[in-house]
C-alpha positions, 0 to 999 in steps of 0.5 A: 306654136304655143303650148295649148292650155293644160286641161285635166281630161286626157287628150283624144285627138287623132294623129296630126302633122306638126312642122318645125325648122328642125323636122317635119314628122307625124306624131301619135296623139296617143303617146305610150305611157303605160310602161315608161322605162326606169332605172334602179338607183343604188338604194333600189329606188327607181328613176324614170329614163326620160324626164323633163327639164325646167331651166329657163322660161318661167312664165311657161313652166306651169303649163309645160310641166302639166302637159309633160306629166299628162303626156306620160313623163314622170320625172320633173327636174328643177333647181332653186336657182332656176326660179321656177319652183312655184310654177313647177309645183302648180303644174304638178297640181294642175296635171292631176297626176298623183304626187306619189307617181312623180319623181321630183328632183331639185337642187340646193344652190351654192349660197345655202351650202353651210351645214346650218343652211342646208335644211332651210334651203330645202324647206324653201324649195318644198314650200315653193314646190308645194310638196312635203318631200322631193325624190331627189335633192342634188348639190348643184355645184361643188363650189360654195358661195358666201352665206346669205340671201345673195345667190351670186355674191360678188366683191366690188370688182365683180369677183365671186365671194366664196364660202367658208364651208366645203362641199363635203360638209354640205354633203354630210348635212344632206345625208342627215336629211334622209332620216327626216322623210323630206328627201328620198335620195341625194346626189350631186351635179357638175362634180369632177372625178376627184370631187366624187371620190372625196365624197366616197372617201369622207361621206357615209352615203354613196350619191344616188345620182350625178347629174352632168353634161353629156351629149354626143359631142361630150360623151365622157365615156371613161367617167361614165363607166367609172360612175357606173362602177361606183353605183352612181346613176347619171342624169344627162343635162343639155342632152342636145348639146349646143341646141340651146342658144344659151350656150351661144350667148353666155359669156363663159361658153367656149367659142366651139359652141358657135363654130360646130353644127348643132348636135341635132343637125349632125348628118349621122343622127339624121341618117339613123333617125330616118332608119327608125322614122325618128327625129335626130332629137329622138335619136340623141335621147335614145342614145342616152337611154340605151347607154343606161342613163337618164335624160332630161330634155327641156321644152315648153312646146307641146309637140317637142315634149311629145317627141321627147316622150316618144324617144324611148326606143331601141337602137342597134349596137351598130348605130350606138357605135356610130354615135360613139364616134361623134365625140368632140369633147366639147363641153358647153357648160363651164362657169368655173372661171366666173365662179372662182372654182376650177370645175371639171378639173380632171375631166374632158372638155375644159380646154379653152374655157373663158371667163364671163358673167351670166348673172 
């Protein structure tokens, strides 16, 4: 099913049945949008519990962002390196939702980590997003690439060229952006515990957010608890684990992505979904929200977006415990060997990572 063209008028259709290879369910066309769940960040500002990821599919993002906002989602997550910021900005405008009602997050890419490049990198994102500010600016990875226009600078042998600055210097430059009004919150993504601690020790602002891979197959329970104790809110990316074929095709994804069932095919999630008349996708997302984390599923298909919106429901402690037993410590996102930086060095799920280029 293709995404229907986004229009400004609210949808008034009746209940319809949508079928996919994942599940066959009946979805309400009048999605609950009156009181979407939010979490408080360490500075008192609010972030929605369920958002919308924009990785991949550049040709469809304008319509998808528009539709997601009209269906009730208020968090849009993007990144400079995704090459979709112009489409995201157009989708926001087309939706008719006031900018002040939207929590917009983007990420600084690794070739703009030199302190002298940080604000320029932000300004380029603001220009393409067509907005005077972002609600959250994240450092995409803790690794610094060589300065310049090339996002993935490599030598003649294909080895990544690293930069001369450090993520601590980048962080201090990001702290300075908070004073100018272009950024409301700053955070990090894909950091190890030791790297986060270094920022806490040497920076002056505690990250509001750490965005990282979390799903039932990679629960990182101890790390999540530690981040919470430091007042750092977690946004889960890849909340459905190896559902995305990207993790089955990319050169550095571990073989485990191919040899275990997709998260959404797990019988435990299916059983719990039947209990609540929800899909396994919705159960996986609800597990995140019930655990106090924000989740950013991605889709450009309308019925899937609607399904994600309707994933904010309460799970019993018994069902949360059942999902807690699914942890395989299976990390699918690990480009560290390609990037020349040992990512996630003190975290679970790094065994068996392989080298390989994706860019």
